[in-house]
C-alpha positions in Angstrom: 47.9 166.5 52.7 49.4 164.0 55.1 52.1 161.9 53.6 51.7 158.2 53.9 55.0 156.3 54.3 55.8 152.7 54.6 56.7 153.2 58.3 53.3 154.8 59.1 51.4 151.8 57.8 53.7 149.1 59.2 51.9 146.5 61.3 52.1 146.8 65.1 53.9 144.5 67.5 57.1 142.8 66.5 57.7 145.5 63.8 57.6 148.5 66.2 60.9 150.4 66.2 63.0 149.4 69.2 60.8 146.4 70.0 58.8 148.2 72.6 55.2 147.3 73.6 53.6 148.9 76.6 50.7 146.6 76.3 53.0 143.6 76.6 54.8 145.2 79.5 51.5 145.8 81.5 50.5 142.2 81.0 53.8 140.9 82.2 53.7 143.2 85.3 50.2 142.0 86.1 51.4 138.4 86.0 54.4 139.4 88.1 52.0 140.8 90.8 50.1 137.5 90.7 53.3 135.5 91.2 54.2 137.7 94.0 50.9 137.1 95.7 51.4 133.3 95.1 54.7 133.5 96.9 53.1 135.3 99.8 50.2 132.9 100.1 52.6 130.0 99.7 54.6 131.4 102.7 51.4 131.6 104.8 50.6 128.0 103.7 53.9 126.8 105.0 53.8 128.8 108.2 50.3 127.5 109.1 51.3 124.0 108.3 48.6 123.8 105.6 50.7 122.6 102.6 50.0 118.9 103.1 46.2 119.2 103.7 45.5 118.3 100.1 47.0 114.9 99.4 46.2 114.7 95.6 47.3 116.7 92.6 44.4 117.3 90.2 45.4 120.2 87.9 41.8 120.6 86.4 39.2 119.1 88.7 41.1 120.2 91.8 40.1 123.8 91.2 36.7 122.9 92.8 36.8 122.6 96.6 34.5 120.1 98.5 30.9 121.1 97.8 29.1 119.2 100.5 29.6 117.3 103.7 30.2 114.0 101.9 33.0 115.6 99.9 34.5 117.1 103.0 34.4 113.8 104.9 36.2 112.1 102.0 38.8 114.8 101.7 39.4 114.7 105.5 39.6 110.9 105.4 42.4 111.1 102.8 44.3 113.6 104.9 44.0 111.3 107.9 46.1 108.8 106.0 49.1 111.2 105.8 52.1 111.2 108.0 51.5 114.8 109.1 48.1 113.8 110.6 49.5 110.9 112.5 52.6 112.7 113.7 51.3 116.2 114.5 47.5 116.7 113.8 46.0 113.5 115.0 43.5 115.2 117.2 42.2 117.9 114.9 38.5 118.3 114.1 36.9 118.7 110.7 36.6 122.5 111.2 40.3 122.7 112.1 41.1 120.7 109.0 39.1 123.1 106.8 41.3 126.0 108.0 44.3 124.1 106.7 42.6 123.1 103.5 41.5 126.6 102.5 45.0 128.0 102.7 46.4 125.2 100.5 43.5 125.4 98.1 43.9 129.2 97.8 47.6 128.7 97.0 46.8 126.2 94.3 44.0 128.2 92.8 46.2 131.3 92.6 48.8 129.2 90.8 46.1 128.1 88.3 45.1 131.8 87.8 48.7 132.7 87.1 48.7 130.1 84.3 45.5 131.4 82.8 46.4 135.1 83.1 49.7 134.4 81.4 48.7 131.9 78.6 45.5 133.4 77.3 46.7 137.0 76.9 49.9 135.7 75.5 48.0 133.9 72.7 45.9 137.0 72.0 48.9 139.3 72.0 50.7 137.0 69.6 47.7 137.0 67.3 47.6 140.8 67.4 51.4 140.9 66.8 51.8 143.1 69.9 54.7 141.1 71.4 58.1 142.4 70.4 59.8 139.9 68.2 62.9 139.7 70.5 60.7 138.9 73.5 58.6 136.1 72.0 61.2 133.5 72.9 61.7 134.7 76.5 57.9 134.7 76.9 57.7 131.0 75.9 60.4 130.3 78.4 58.3 132.0 81.0 55.4 129.9 80.1 57.5 126.8 80.4 58.8 127.9 83.8 55.2 128.3 85.0 54.3 124.8 84.0 57.4 123.4 85.6 56.6 125.2 88.8 53.3 123.3 89.1 55.2 120.0 88.7 57.8 121.0 91.2 55.1 122.0 93.7 53.6 118.5 93.6 57.1 116.9 93.8 57.6 119.0 97.0 54.3 118.0 98.5 54.9 114.3 97.8 58.0 114.4 100.0 55.9 115.2 103.0 53.1 112.7 102.5 54.9 109.6 103.6 57.2 109.2 106.6 57.5 113.0 107.3 55.4 115.6 109.0 56.6 118.4 106.6 58.1 118.7 103.1 61.8 118.2 102.5 63.6 121.5 103.0 65.6 121.1 99.8 62.5 120.6 97.8 60.9 123.6 99.4 64.0 125.6 98.4 63.7 124.4 94.8 59.9 125.3 94.7 60.4 128.7 96.2 63.5 129.3 94.0 61.7 128.5 90.8 58.8 130.9 91.8 61.3 133.7 92.6 63.1 133.0 89.3 59.8 133.3 87.5 59.0 136.6 89.4 62.4 138.0 88.5 62.2 137.0 84.9 58.7 138.6 84.6 59.9 141.9 86.1 63.0 141.9 83.8 61.1 141.0 80.6 58.3 143.5 81.5 60.9 146.3 81.8 62.4 145.2 78.5 59.0 145.4 76.8 58.3 148.8 78.4 61.5 150.5 77.4 62.5 148.8 74.1 65.9 147.8 72.9 68.9 149.4 74.5 70.6 151.9 72.2 74.1 150.7 71.2 76.3 153.7 71.2 79.6 151.8 71.2 80.6 153.1 74.7 81.8 150.7 77.3 79.3 149.6 79.9 80.6 150.8 83.2 79.4 151.8 86.6 77.3 149.4 88.6 76.3 146.8 86.0 78.2 143.8 87.4 78.0 144.7 91.1 74.3 145.2 90.9 73.8 141.9 89.1 76.0 140.1 91.7 73.9 141.7 94.5 70.6 140.6 92.9 72.1 137.1 92.6 73.1 137.3 96.3 69.5 138.2 97.3 68.2 135.3 95.3 70.6 132.9 97.0 69.7 134.3 100.4 66.0 133.6 99.6 66.9 130.0 98.9 68.8 129.7 102.2 65.8 131.2 103.9 63.7 128.4 102.5 66.1 125.9 104.0 65.7 127.7 107.4 61.9 127.7 107.1 61.7 124.1 105.8 63.9 122.7 108.5 62.5 124.8 111.4 65.9 126.4 111.9 64.3 129.6 113.0 63.2 128.0 116.2 66.6 127.1 117.5 69.4 129.4 118.8 67.0 132.2 119.3 69.6 134.8 120.5 71.4 137.4 118.5 74.1 138.3 117.6 75.4 135.1 119.2 74.0 131.6 118.6 73.1 129.8 121.8 75.8 132.0 123.4 78.5 131.2 120.9 79.9 133.1 117.9 80.0 129.8 115.9 77.4 127.1 116.7 78.9 124.1 118.4 76.5 121.7 116.6 77.3 123.1 113.1 78.7 119.9 111.6 76.2 117.1 111.1 78.4 114.3 109.8 78.4 115.1 106.1 78.3 118.1 103.8 74.8 117.5 102.6 73.4 116.8 106.1 75.1 120.0 107.3 74.2 122.4 104.6 70.7 121.2 103.9 69.4 119.7 107.1 71.6 121.0 110.0 69.4 123.6 111.7 72.3 125.4 113.4 74.3 125.4 110.2 71.5 126.5 108.0 70.7 129.4 110.3 74.4 130.4 110.7 74.9 130.4 106.9 71.7 132.5 106.5 73.0 135.0 109.0 76.5 135.3 107.4 75.1 135.9 104.0 72.7 138.5 105.4 75.6 140.5 106.9 77.5 140.3 103.6 74.5 141.6 101.7 73.9 144.5 104.0 77.5 145.6 103.7 77.5 145.1 99.9 74.2 146.9 99.5 75.4 149.9 101.6 78.5 150.0 99.5 76.6 150.1 96.2 74.4 152.9 97.5 77.4 155.0 98.6 79.1 154.5 95.3 75.9 155.5 93.4 75.4 158.6 95.6 79.0 159.8 94.9 78.9 159.1 91.2 77.4 162.2 89.7 77.3 160.7 86.2 74.8 158.0 87.1 71.1 158.6 86.2 68.9 159.6 89.1 66.8 156.5 88.7 69.9 154.4 89.5 70.6 156.4 92.7 67.0 156.2 93.8 66.9 152.4 93.1 70.1 151.9 95.1 68.6 153.9 98.1 65.4 151.9 97.9 67.4 148.7 98.0 69.2 149.8 101.1 65.9 150.7 102.9 64.4 147.3 102.0 67.6 145.5 102.9 67.9 147.1 106.4 64.2 146.4 107.0 64.7 142.8 105.9 67.6 142.4 108.4 65.6 143.9 111.2 62.6 141.6 110.4 64.9 138.6 110.4 66.4 139.4 113.8 62.9 140.2 115.3 61.5 137.0 113.9 64.4 135.0 115.4 64.2 136.6 118.8 60.4 136.2 119.0 60.6 132.5 118.2 59.4 132.6 114.6 55.8 133.9 115.1 53.4 133.8 112.1 53.0 137.6 111.6 56.8 138.4 111.7 57.8 135.4 109.7 55.3 136.2 106.9 56.4 139.9 106.9 60.0 138.7 106.6 59.2 136.4 103.6 57.0 139.1 101.9 59.7 141.7 102.2 62.2 139.3 100.8 60.2 139.0 97.6 59.9 142.8 97.4 63.6 143.2 97.9 64.4 140.7 95.2 62.1 142.5 92.7 63.6 145.9 93.4 67.1 144.4 93.2 66.2 143.0 89.7 65.0 146.5 88.7 68.2 148.0 90.0 70.4 145.5 88.1 68.3 146.1 84.9 68.6 149.8 85.2 72.3 149.6 85.6 72.5 147.8 82.3 70.9 150.7 80.6 73.6 153.2 81.6 
């Protein structure tokens, strides 16, 4: 006869020992993939100059594109009232406008799907009590971050509709930063759901915990600086390397004030982006060497550190190639895509180091 204990008939979800739920983890990882895709499509939208092609924010009805020629004519008419049209695209045809429109529409549609794929399964999993109790609060925070991202996206677009031909670089950095923060939090929370609570054995947490966390923070900061480079067109100036227009330090670095220099000075933004890249490459290589020499570290930590280095070197090479080639679409998109992958792996590396 099989003995029936109180533990064997305990309800699932929050009451699982260790707070682990593989179902919750898979759901969070799926959402993370969608957010990653949204970041990539958002990068393509910016690189193609499509981000201002839709001049209204309609969270519900905006999911439907123009369905007939009358709708297209009306949408095109609204775009022709924007600053971007008058300053850059005044001569484009309706067919050329459609190319811009579909990129931005796809980006917004994907953002809507992220919201649906997160919210509906979350409610179902809560009802089934499959979300570990300790992760319910963080999941609500993730839901809030997703909603905030939509508002920030429109706040960014509004900056480019009047008086500018593109969005404000600092708003682009906030928009991208929030998306990458959401991606990082999804990866971290998914790993927590997959593995359960960390066993507390009373030993001191040593090794690579803080260095790996600092490195992941550095990668995140570098992504924000990359957004300033992209938003201000800083990748199209000083297209030599390792010098900048023949100088070690750009002669036009200072732009009259700290804000104008750090946020809008194209030479300054690119120089800062380069310097942090050099620091991250050195830091990442150092972490990998220390991990390889430390025989007490789990194999997963060493593999993660090596993968970080591979992606880091590839990112630096893509950055240099993009700069020297004058910021072409294919290379710039590959550079931005690899940055999101590098950040995700860095988050895994930092998370794994906390489990030592």
